[in-house]
N, C-alpha and C positions, 0 to 999 in steps of 0.2 A: 451387429451390423457388419455384410458383405460390402468387402472394396468396390469401388466402379474400377473399371475397364481401366487404365492408363491415360489413353488416349478421348474418353471423354471426360475424363477429370478437370474439374472446375480450374485447378491451379494450371492442367499444363494445356487446358485453351486459354488462360491469361499468359502464357509465357508466349506460346504462339500466335497469339493476336499480337503480342508485344512485338516478338521477332520481326513478323510480316509487316508488321505496321513502320517498322526503323528500316526495314531492306528496301518495301515502297517509297519511303520518303529518300533516303537515299539514291536508291535509284532515279526516281524524278529530280533530286538537285542534280545529279551527276546529268542527265540528257538534258537538263537548263542550262545546266553550265558550259555542256559542250555547244549547245544551241547558239547562247550568248560569245563565248568565245570564240567561234567560228566567224562572229558579224563583229567580233573587234577584232580578231586578229588575222580574219580574211577579210574581202572586199567583193565587193557585187561584179566589178569587171576582173578578179580573182586575182592578180597582182598589183602591188604600189603603183609600179609603171606605168600599168593598165591602167588604174585609177585614175593616177596624174593625166593621162592622154582622156579620158571621159570629163573629166570635172573640168581640164582645160577648153575641153569644144563645148561641154555647154555654158561655159563666161564667156568665151569668145562669142557664139550664136547670140550670148546675151546683151553684149556691149556692143554688137555691130547695131541690134535692134534700140538699145537705150544706151549709147555713151555714158550717161549721167546718172544712170540708176543705184539705189543703193545697193552695192555689192555684199554685203554684209547679209541684209538680206535677205537678199536671194539664195546666198548661200545655205544660209539657216533654213529658208524655207523649202529649200532644192536638195539640202545631203544631210540635215540633223540626224538623220537613221541610218546614217554610214556612222560608223564606229571607229574605222580608221581615222585620224586627222591627221588633215593637209592645209597647207597655209597657200592663199591667192595673196600676189602680190602684184599689181599695177604699177608699169613707168611713173602715172601720176602721183605716186604714195598711197595710195587706197590699200586697204588690203584685208583680209578676210578670212575667218577657219572655223570649220565645222566642229571641234573641240579646243579650243585656244588652252585649256589647262593640259592637254594630251600630248602635245607637244616638247620636244627636247628642251632642254635651258639653251641661250644662244640658237633657239633653231630660226628665227626670224631674221635675226643678224646673220649669221652666213648666209640664206637665203639673199638680204641685201645686198651681202657682198658681192655673192655669185652674179647679180644682176649688173652690180657696177661694174663688172670684170675684175676683181680685188682675188688675185689665187689666195687659198688658205696658207695660214702661216705655219712650219715645222716647229714644233716642241725640239727641247732638249730629246725626250726620248724616242722621237721621230714620229709623235703623235700632232697632229694636227695644231696649231697654235687657235687664236680669236683672232676675230678679223678685223682689220683697224677699226676704231672708234671716231677719228676725227674726221669723217666722211660723212654729208647727211644720208639718208636712208629712208627708204619708203616707208610713211607710216611715224617719222622720228620728228623731233624735232622741227628739222628743217628736210622735212617729205619731200621729194620731187627734184631739191635741187641741184642735186649730186647725179644725176644720171641725165645723163642726154635724151633727148628726147628720139622717137623714132620718125625714121623718114623713109617713103614709098621707095622699095627697091633695095630696103637693104637685107641684108641676110636675114630670112625666117628664122635662122635657129639661132643669133646671137643678137645683144644690145648693140646700139651702135657704138661705133668707137672702140668696143673689150671684145673678147674672144666670144667664137660661137656657145650656145649653151646648149650643153652635155646630157642625154638622159640620164644620166645616173654618176654620180660622184662617188668616190670610194676609195680604200685602200688600194694606189697602185696604180689612181690616179692621177692626173696632170697635178702638176709640182710634187711628185715621189724622187726623189734624188739619192743615189747611192741602191743599198739595199733598205734604204730608213720607208715607213711607213708615212704617206703623205695623205692629202685631200683631209676631209673633216672628219671627225671623231664617231661619227655613223655614217653610214651609207645613205644616199637621198638620192630622189630618182624623181627630175623633173621632168615638166613638159613646158614647151611655149604655149601662150592667150596668145593665140590669133586673130582680128579684126581688120575688117578690110585688108586683105592680104599684109599686114602689118601685127609686128611682136608687139605688142601690148603692156606684156609680162607673163608671170609662171606663174605654176602649178608645182609646189614641192609637197612629195610625200616621203616622211619616213621609211627607208625600204625594211628597218625591223621591227617589229611589233612593237605596240605599245609596251612601256614600263608597266609591270606589275601593278604600281600604285594606280594607277589608269584604272586595269581592269576591276581591280578592289572597287574603287571609287564608281565605277559603273555599274560593277554588277553586285557592288554588296546588298543594295537598299533592295532592289530584286529577288537576288536572293534569300534575302531576311523575310521578308512577306511572303515570298510564294513557300518559305519553309514552314512560316507560321502557318498560313494558309491549309496547307496537306499536313501537318500538325491536328489544326483544329480539325480536318475533317476525319482523320484516322483517327483518334481521340471518340469522335459522334457516331463512328463506324465499328468501334471495339465496344461503345456503351451501347448499341443498338444492338451487337448481334452476342456480343458473348454476358455483358452485364445485367442486358436490360430482362432476357429469359429467366435468371436466375433471381433476379429480382423480383418478378413478376412470383417465381413460384416460392420464396421468400413471404410475399404479404399471404401469399395464398397460406403458408404453413402458419404466420403469424394470424390470422384470421380464425383458423383452424383451432390453433392453440385459448385463443379467447375464447370462443365458443366453448370447446372443453371446459376451459375454467371457471364458466357461468354457469357448468350440469349438463350440456348438451352431450352426449358420448356418441352419437350417431354422426358427428362430424369427421370427415376424411380431406387430408391433404394431398394435393395434386404429386404423382409419384413418376410422371415422366421426367425425363433429358439423361440418367444413366451417371448423374455425378454425383458431387458429394452432399447436394443440397437434397436432390431423390433418395440417396440413402436414408440422411435424415427425417425425411418425410416418410419412407417404410416405417423405419423404429417408432417414428410418432404413430403411424398408424395402427402397429400393431398394439400398441401403447392405449391406443385407445377402443382399441378390439380388447383389448386385454380388462379395461376399464369395465365398458359395454356390460361385457360379460357377467364380470364381478358386480358392476349396479341389477342387472337383470334377474341375478343370484340373490343378491343383497333383498330384492324386491320381492323375488319368491318364495324366499329365507320368511318374509315380514308377511306376506299371507300366509306363509304354512303355519307361523307361529301364532297369529289369529286366529284361523281355524282350526288349531292344534287346542288353543285356548278355549273356543267355543266347545269343539268336542268333549276338550275333558270335565267344564263345566259341566254339557249336558250327560256325558257317563256318571259323572259322579251324583248330579243331583238327582238321576233319578233312585238310587238305592237308597242314600240321605233323605230323599222325600219319604219314601214309603217305609224306613224307620222311623223318620218321625212321627210319621202318620199313627203307626200302630202303639210306640210308646205312652202319646198324646191320650190316642184311646186307654191303653192298659193304666193312663194314671187318673184317670173320669172315676171320679167317687160316688158322681150319681151315675155311671152306667157298670150295670149288672152282668158280672159275665161268668159263665158257666166256668170250669176249670179245662173241661174240653177247648173250647173257644181260646180260652187265657192262653192257653200250652200253644196253640195253632199259630197264634198272633207271636208268640214267641221264637215259634221256628221260625216263622217269615222273618222276624227280625234279627235273628242268626242267618238264616240264609244271606240277607241282602246285608249282612255285616261282613259275610264270607266273599261275596259278588265286590264290594267296595273296597276290603282288602286284596283280590286279585288284581282288579285294575290298578292301583297304587302301586301295587308292587310291578306288573307289566312295566308300567310307566318307568318307573325307577330303572327296571330293566334294560328298555328300548334304552333310555336317555346313556346307558353305561354301554350300550354295544357301542351307537351310534358317536358316541364321544370319542371312545376309542378305552373310556377309564378302564375297562376291563380287561386284563391281560390274558392270552389264550396262549392254553400248552400246547406243542405240537409233538405227537405222539400216535403211532400207529393205532389203529381203530377199525378193528375186523368189523364190515357190513350185516353179519349174521348176527353177531352179537347185538346191534343195533335196532333189529328186529325183532327179538327174542325179547328185548324192554320191550320195545312199543305192544307186543301181543299179552304179553304179562300185567303189562297197564292197563289195555283196555277191555279186559279177557270179561270184564262183569259186565259191561255195557253191549259188546259183543255177543256177549249169552243171554240178554236179556230182549235182544232184538232180534236176535236170531240171523245176525250178522255174519256170513265167513270171512274170515283173514287168510291170504295165500302169501304165500313167501316164494319168490323166483329169485333166485343168486346164478346167473352163469357163471359158466366155468373157470374161472383162470382168472376171475374179478381178485385186481389188487386190495389190500388196507387204504385205509382211507388216512391224510396226514392231517390229524388236528383235536383240534380238544373235545374229547373225549363225552363230557357233560354238556357243554354247547349243542354239538350234533345230536345228540340224543334229545336235547330238546328242541331241536328244528324239528328232526323227525316226527318227536311226538306232537306238535303244533298239526304240522300237515296233517299226520295220519289222523289226530282227533276232529280235523276241520272234513276230511275225507267222510267221518265216518258218523256225524254230526250230520251229515246233507245226503247220507244214504238210506233209500228207507229201510223197513223191516225186510226180512228174507232178501237183503241185498248180498253186495260183493263187495266188498276191499282189497286190492292186491297192491303189493308191496314187492317190487324187482329193481334187481342192480346189474350193472354190466363195464365191463371193460370200454372205454375210449381209444379212441387213436392216438386222442395227445394229452396222453398222460394224467387222464380224467377217469373219475370214477360215476357213472351217468345212477342217480338215484329215481326212479319215477314211484309213485303214488297215484293210485288210481281207482276212480267209484262208478257205481253203477247211479248215479243219483241224477237229478234233471241237468244237471251241465251250467254251467255260466254265460250267463245272454253276452252274444259280442260286445257290444258298447260297455259293459264292464267288466271286459278284460285286461285294461292297461291298468285300472285301478285297485285289483284286486289284494293289492302288498302296502294299500296307503294306508294309514291311521284310521282307526273308528271308521273306516269303509265296509258296511255291510251288503251283501246281496241277498239276503235270508226270504226281504220278498220276492225278489226273483227266481231262489230256490224253492219254489213251494211245492207242498206233500212234506215237508218234513216235519216235526211236532215238536221237535229237541231245541231247549232255550238256544238262542246264541251265544256269542261269546263276547268279551271283551271290544271286539275287534282289533286288538292290536297282536292277535298271534300271527298271523300272518307276516306283517312287520316285524316281527321279532324274526322270525324267518329270514327273510333278506337279509336285515342286520347278521345274523349271523353271518348266511353263508358268503357273503361280502366279504366279512373281515377275515373268513378263510379260504379268499384270493378267489371264491368260484363264484355262482351265477345261480338262478333259478326263475323259471316262467313258469304260466299257466296257461291252460288253452282246452280244447274240446275233443274230444272222442269222437273220430264219424259216426260211430254207434251210438252214442251217447255216454253220460257221465262227463268226467273233469279228469285232465292230468297235469299235475303237476312235478315238473322236473325239476332234480336239483342236482349240479354240474359240482364235484368236487376232486381237490389235487388229490391224486393218488400217490403215495408214503413208498 
């Protein structure tokens, strides 16, 4: 089985698909994370100070229209999609935040203290301490009681009786002393909430980004569900484009294997794809083709066996019937036979017995040749010697029927490598067949020459009626006779096995044999054998 191209391998496609899916998943997760963190750590207004001013302006406009409106509902409806947390504290004690859980600890106390004008305390290390808890602050148990009401004409940037609200308080701001860090522990951007030209509250926004816990709490569910969704989509696409085609071809292969097991040798699997599945399909198809050819050959062999049994039965039955008939006649006591008739009957029985013996001998000989049970000797054999033996054996028949036998051995014809006895048997059978179908005063010609492919070509040509074209492909079959087609010859036909034996001998020597008709008449048999 040939190995598939590496980039078309199913294993590489699975690996590339997994890597691509993982890369797309990580890229999408990263882009989503950047987009969400930009919404958390950035603000629509650009900076925390700008966000504070924007929220203060919207809250002030709302309070100017509805002083007693629901502050928390307004903040939730208008700023719930803003991830940067902020706190709105009014002087009447109301407070609201878009994300209360995202504010730093003590953020509300510090903003309330800032509104009351309380400076931040400085700790031992120079960091700001906690604001006083003894005074009331908006939203606490004594909300609204610790802050003086705003009066028209007061400073728009400060709470009455207190210092003005600075936009930002951080390290090095008011309250610092010496080289110590003063102010809150984290910088805060403030913006006053103005309603009817009076400051009614303040918006405080942490200048630093929200803590990591806030980002995790806000992004965790979104990233989790988004990742699961991408994973599901990636798995679906991988199944559709990587595993589904292979699965379909495997199902086709399974169906073909099942059909082959049921005896249908004509089924084939799909070989498309170029991966391991297609290689396996090609191997399966080669096996199916081999099984199909074997099944066809087996069926042909079975038909040949049945035909052979029928032919053998017929060929054996003819002499046996003749022998039985004449023997029964000779054994009848009430039939008076003279000596000449009795002798003629016994002669016919003897002839039929020889014929029966020849048929059985030819069958056994053919079985040994085709079954490989007969070992052939490999030795150089001269063509001239084979031709002389043929002439010596058929000399009486040639003389009685006035048939001329010619030899023509081309100069430089090499010897044949093979078994001398078997080669002579093959040539004798072909010559006997030619002599049998050559009329009286005819001619049979034996010729030999060297071929360019290190072989020796022997041709046997007669001047008989030739072989009909439709009979040529079958002249070497067992028991096949074309005597009826080659009319005009009175010589009895043979057993029908002679040319089959010729083909078996020549093929055992690694050669070939064929028959054709000469343009001017007569048949030509050509034997091609390896040269020594």
